[in-house]
PAMAR-226177 format. One record per residue: residue number from 1; residue in one letter; y negated, x negated, z of N, C-alpha, C in turn. Coordinates in Angstrom, 2 decimals, always signed. Layout:
% residues N
+-----+------+---------+---------+---------+----------+---------+---------+---------+---------+---------+
! seq ! type ! n_north !  n_east !    n_up ! ca_north ! ca_east !   ca_up ! c_north !  c_east !    c_up !
+-----+------+---------+---------+---------+----------+---------+---------+---------+---------+---------+
! NUM !    A !       Y !       X !       Z !        Y !       X !       Z !       Y !       X !       Z !
...
+-----+------+---------+---------+---------+----------+---------+---------+---------+---------+---------+
This chain:
% residues 80
+-----+------+---------+---------+---------+----------+---------+---------+---------+---------+---------+
! seq ! type ! n_north !  n_east !    n_up ! ca_north ! ca_east !   ca_up ! c_north !  c_east !    c_up !
+-----+------+---------+---------+---------+----------+---------+---------+---------+---------+---------+
!   1 !    M !  -81.36 !  -78.93 !  +30.25 !   -81.36 !  -80.17 !  +30.86 !  -81.41 !  -81.20 !  +29.66 !
!   2 !    T !  -82.41 !  -82.10 !  +29.85 !   -82.49 !  -83.10 !  +28.84 !  -81.30 !  -84.18 !  +28.95 !
!   3 !    E !  -81.27 !  -85.09 !  +27.78 !   -80.13 !  -85.92 !  +27.93 !  -80.27 !  -87.03 !  +28.97 !
!   4 !    F !  -81.67 !  -87.41 !  +29.11 !   -82.02 !  -88.29 !  +30.22 !  -81.79 !  -87.82 !  +31.62 !
!   5 !    T !  -82.22 !  -86.62 !  +31.81 !   -81.75 !  -85.94 !  +33.28 !  -80.29 !  -85.72 !  +33.44 !
!   6 !    S !  -79.69 !  -85.46 !  +32.48 !   -78.14 !  -85.21 !  +32.41 !  -77.56 !  -86.61 !  +32.84 !
!   7 !    G !  -78.05 !  -87.62 !  +32.16 !   -77.48 !  -89.02 !  +32.41 !  -77.65 !  -89.60 !  +33.81 !
!   8 !    I !  -78.91 !  -89.22 !  +34.39 !   -79.16 !  -89.54 !  +35.73 !  -78.30 !  -88.70 !  +36.62 !
!   9 !    F !  -78.23 !  -87.50 !  +36.51 !   -77.37 !  -86.67 !  +37.32 !  -75.99 !  -87.05 !  +37.29 !
!  10 !    N !  -75.34 !  -87.46 !  +36.18 !   -73.93 !  -87.91 !  +36.03 !  -73.77 !  -89.31 !  +36.70 !
!  11 !    A !  -74.79 !  -90.16 !  +36.53 !   -74.67 !  -91.46 !  +37.00 !  -74.79 !  -91.49 !  +38.65 !
!  12 !    T !  -75.52 !  -90.54 !  +39.17 !   -75.63 !  -90.27 !  +40.60 !  -74.45 !  -89.73 !  +41.18 !
!  13 !    K !  -73.88 !  -88.73 !  +40.41 !   -72.53 !  -88.04 !  +40.78 !  -71.43 !  -89.13 !  +40.89 !
!  14 !    S !  -71.48 !  -89.99 !  +39.89 !   -70.44 !  -90.86 !  +39.79 !  -70.50 !  -91.93 !  +40.96 !
!  15 !    V !  -71.70 !  -92.40 !  +41.30 !   -71.94 !  -93.45 !  +42.31 !  -71.44 !  -92.78 !  +43.70 !
!  16 !    Y !  -71.95 !  -91.40 !  +43.89 !   -71.52 !  -90.82 !  +45.16 !  -69.96 !  -90.58 !  +45.17 !
!  17 !    S !  -69.30 !  -90.24 !  +44.04 !   -67.86 !  -90.03 !  +44.21 !  -67.11 !  -91.19 !  +44.37 !
!  18 !    N !  -67.59 !  -92.40 !  +43.99 !   -66.94 !  -93.68 !  +44.11 !  -67.33 !  -94.42 !  +45.35 !
!  19 !    N !  -68.10 !  -93.81 !  +46.14 !   -68.67 !  -94.58 !  +47.36 !  -68.84 !  -93.54 !  +48.49 !
!  20 !    R !  -68.38 !  -92.36 !  +48.41 !   -68.53 !  -91.13 !  +49.29 !  -68.40 !  -91.62 !  +50.81 !
!  21 !    G !  -67.24 !  -92.38 !  +51.06 !   -67.06 !  -92.82 !  +52.59 !  -68.11 !  -93.70 !  +53.03 !
!  22 !    S !  -68.46 !  -94.79 !  +52.22 !   -69.46 !  -95.70 !  +52.61 !  -70.98 !  -95.08 !  +52.64 !
!  23 !    I !  -71.15 !  -94.06 !  +51.81 !   -72.43 !  -93.51 !  +51.83 !  -72.58 !  -92.50 !  +52.98 !
!  24 !    L !  -71.55 !  -91.75 !  +53.39 !   -71.56 !  -90.81 !  +54.60 !  -71.71 !  -91.80 !  +55.92 !
!  25 !    R !  -70.90 !  -92.88 !  +55.97 !   -71.00 !  -93.61 !  +57.16 !  -72.46 !  -94.24 !  +57.32 !
!  26 !    T !  -72.93 !  -94.70 !  +56.24 !   -74.37 !  -95.25 !  +56.17 !  -75.38 !  -94.31 !  +56.68 !
!  27 !    I !  -75.29 !  -93.18 !  +56.23 !   -76.24 !  -91.95 !  +56.61 !  -76.21 !  -91.75 !  +58.05 !
!  28 !    V !  -74.83 !  -91.60 !  +58.67 !   -74.76 !  -91.36 !  +60.04 !  -75.32 !  -92.51 !  +60.80 !
!  29 !    Y !  -74.98 !  -93.73 !  +60.44 !   -75.48 !  -94.97 !  +61.07 !  -76.98 !  -94.91 !  +61.05 !
!  30 !    T !  -77.56 !  -94.58 !  +60.03 !   -79.05 !  -94.82 !  +59.93 !  -79.81 !  -93.66 !  +60.84 !
!  31 !    I !  -79.22 !  -92.52 !  +60.81 !   -79.88 !  -91.56 !  +61.63 !  -79.82 !  -91.84 !  +63.11 !
!  32 !    G !  -78.56 !  -92.32 !  +63.51 !   -78.27 !  -92.73 !  +64.95 !  -79.38 !  -93.89 !  +65.22 !
!  33 !    H !  -79.35 !  -94.90 !  +64.23 !   -80.38 !  -96.01 !  +64.46 !  -81.86 !  -95.57 !  +64.62 !
!  34 !    F !  -82.24 !  -94.50 !  +63.91 !   -83.65 !  -93.96 !  +64.18 !  -83.74 !  -93.63 !  +65.62 !
!  35 !    F !  -82.87 !  -92.81 !  +66.22 !   -83.06 !  -92.45 !  +67.53 !  -82.93 !  -93.48 !  +68.62 !
!  36 !    I !  -82.04 !  -94.45 !  +68.32 !   -81.83 !  -95.46 !  +69.33 !  -83.07 !  -96.41 !  +69.21 !
!  37 !    A !  -83.46 !  -96.75 !  +68.10 !   -84.77 !  -97.73 !  +67.89 !  -86.01 !  -97.05 !  +68.62 !
!  38 !    I !  -86.14 !  -95.68 !  +68.42 !   -87.53 !  -95.18 !  +69.05 !  -87.26 !  -95.13 !  +70.71 !
!  39 !    T !  -86.04 !  -94.81 !  +71.05 !   -85.79 !  -94.76 !  +72.55 !  -86.10 !  -96.22 !  +73.17 !
!  40 !    V !  -85.41 !  -97.25 !  +72.46 !   -85.53 !  -98.51 !  +72.95 !  -86.96 !  -99.08 !  +73.05 !
!  41 !    L !  -87.69 !  -98.84 !  +71.87 !   -88.98 !  -99.22 !  +71.87 !  -89.86 !  -98.60 !  +72.87 !
!  42 !    M !  -89.76 !  -97.30 !  +73.03 !   -90.51 !  -96.60 !  +73.98 !  -90.25 !  -96.99 !  +75.38 !
!  43 !    L !  -88.94 !  -97.09 !  +75.84 !   -88.66 !  -97.41 !  +77.10 !  -88.68 !  -98.90 !  +77.57 !
!  44 !    L !  -88.37 !  -99.77 !  +76.77 !   -88.23 ! -101.21 !  +77.01 !  -89.54 ! -101.91 !  +76.71 !
!  45 !    A !  -90.10 ! -101.40 !  +75.56 !   -91.35 ! -102.30 !  +75.17 !  -92.68 ! -101.50 !  +75.35 !
!  46 !    D !  -92.42 ! -100.38 !  +75.84 !   -93.65 !  -99.61 !  +76.31 !  -94.54 !  -99.31 !  +74.94 !
!  47 !    V !  -93.94 !  -99.02 !  +73.96 !   -94.70 !  -98.84 !  +72.52 !  -95.00 !  -97.33 !  +72.38 !
!  48 !    P !  -96.16 !  -97.04 !  +71.92 !   -96.50 !  -95.65 !  +71.72 !  -95.59 !  -95.07 !  +70.77 !
!  49 !    F !  -95.34 !  -93.79 !  +70.84 !   -94.38 !  -92.89 !  +70.01 !  -94.61 !  -93.16 !  +68.45 !
!  50 !    M !  -95.95 !  -93.11 !  +67.98 !   -95.98 !  -93.18 !  +66.49 !  -95.73 !  -94.66 !  +66.03 !
!  51 !    I !  -96.05 !  -95.71 !  +66.76 !   -95.63 !  -97.01 !  +66.44 !  -94.07 !  -97.11 !  +66.52 !
!  52 !    A !  -93.48 !  -96.64 !  +67.54 !   -92.07 !  -96.63 !  +67.60 !  -91.39 !  -95.95 !  +66.54 !
!  53 !    L !  -91.94 !  -94.71 !  +65.99 !   -91.42 !  -93.98 !  +64.91 !  -91.49 !  -94.77 !  +63.70 !
!  54 !    T !  -92.72 !  -95.43 !  +63.61 !   -92.68 !  -96.17 !  +62.15 !  -91.69 !  -97.31 !  +62.14 !
!  55 !    D !  -91.53 !  -98.08 !  +63.23 !   -90.76 !  -99.21 !  +63.25 !  -89.07 !  -98.57 !  +63.14 !
!  56 !    A !  -88.96 !  -97.59 !  +63.89 !   -87.59 !  -96.85 !  +63.87 !  -87.20 !  -96.36 !  +62.43 !
!  57 !    I !  -88.17 !  -96.05 !  +61.60 !   -87.89 !  -95.72 !  +60.29 !  -87.65 !  -96.89 !  +59.38 !
!  58 !    V !  -88.72 !  -97.82 !  +59.28 !   -88.68 !  -98.86 !  +58.36 !  -87.51 !  -99.86 !  +58.57 !
!  59 !    E !  -87.32 ! -100.35 !  +59.91 !   -86.20 ! -101.25 !  +60.16 !  -84.85 ! -100.70 !  +59.89 !
!  60 !    P !  -84.55 !  -99.53 !  +60.31 !   -83.11 !  -98.88 !  +60.17 !  -82.88 !  -98.77 !  +58.41 !
!  61 !    L !  -83.83 !  -98.43 !  +57.78 !   -83.65 !  -98.20 !  +56.31 !  -83.28 !  -99.64 !  +55.74 !
!  62 !    A !  -83.91 ! -100.73 !  +56.12 !   -83.39 ! -102.02 !  +55.69 !  -82.04 ! -102.23 !  +56.21 !
!  63 !    N !  -81.83 ! -102.08 !  +57.43 !   -80.36 ! -102.22 !  +57.98 !  -79.33 ! -101.29 !  +57.28 !
!  64 !    S !  -79.64 ! -100.20 !  +56.91 !   -78.82 !  -99.39 !  +56.17 !  -78.41 !  -99.97 !  +54.86 !
!  65 !    I !  -79.33 ! -100.54 !  +54.24 !   -78.89 ! -101.30 !  +52.93 !  -78.01 ! -102.40 !  +53.09 !
!  66 !    W !  -78.31 ! -103.11 !  +54.16 !   -77.38 ! -104.28 !  +54.56 !  -75.98 ! -103.72 !  +55.10 !
!  67 !    Y !  -76.02 ! -102.60 !  +55.77 !   -74.76 ! -102.13 !  +56.24 !  -73.89 ! -101.60 !  +54.98 !
!  68 !    F !  -74.50 ! -100.91 !  +54.03 !   -73.74 ! -100.44 !  +52.91 !  -73.19 ! -101.52 !  +51.99 !
!  69 !    M !  -73.94 ! -102.77 !  +51.93 !   -73.33 ! -103.79 !  +51.22 !  -72.17 ! -104.46 !  +51.90 !
!  70 !    L !  -72.41 ! -104.58 !  +53.30 !   -71.34 ! -105.14 !  +54.18 !  -70.10 ! -104.23 !  +54.11 !
!  71 !    D !  -70.36 ! -102.94 !  +54.09 !   -69.16 ! -102.00 !  +54.11 !  -68.20 ! -102.05 !  +52.80 !
!  72 !    K !  -69.11 ! -102.21 !  +51.75 !   -68.53 ! -102.18 !  +50.42 !  -67.70 ! -103.62 !  +50.24 !
!  73 !    F !  -68.42 ! -104.65 !  +50.79 !   -67.75 ! -105.96 !  +50.86 !  -66.43 ! -105.94 !  +51.76 !
!  74 !    W !  -66.52 ! -105.40 !  +52.99 !   -65.49 ! -105.23 !  +53.81 !  -64.27 ! -104.38 !  +53.36 !
!  75 !    A !  -64.48 ! -103.28 !  +52.81 !   -63.58 ! -102.38 !  +52.14 !  -62.83 ! -103.05 !  +50.97 !
!  76 !    S !  -63.60 ! -103.97 !  +50.21 !   -62.96 ! -104.56 !  +49.21 !  -61.93 ! -105.64 !  +49.39 !
!  77 !    K !  -62.00 ! -106.03 !  +50.73 !   -61.18 ! -107.15 !  +51.27 !  -60.09 ! -106.57 !  +52.12 !
!  78 !    V !  -60.05 ! -105.39 !  +52.52 !   -59.03 ! -104.75 !  +53.20 !  -57.98 ! -104.43 !  +52.35 !
!  79 !    K !  -56.80 ! -104.66 !  +52.60 !   -55.62 ! -104.22 !  +51.77 !  -55.31 ! -102.74 !  +52.04 !
!  80 !    K !  -55.15 ! -102.04 !  +50.96 !   -54.88 ! -100.57 !  +51.10 !  -53.35 ! -100.29 !  +51.10 !
+-----+------+---------+---------+---------+----------+---------+---------+---------+---------+---------+
């Protein structure tokens, strides 16, 4: 393993270990949002599956970034 690759691996490991709870909650939230968005678009807006799928992937990814930042901010303000 090169020094560069090792550095990336160690940095990723550090980010994960320092943010494990937030990252796992964000992943669960995002996956749930995919299914909810597809269902709502298809049932309420009568959108074809492929368009609903595209929107259900792009929009929750943006929301997951927002949620991660919100969760980190919130967790920093709650007294432990």
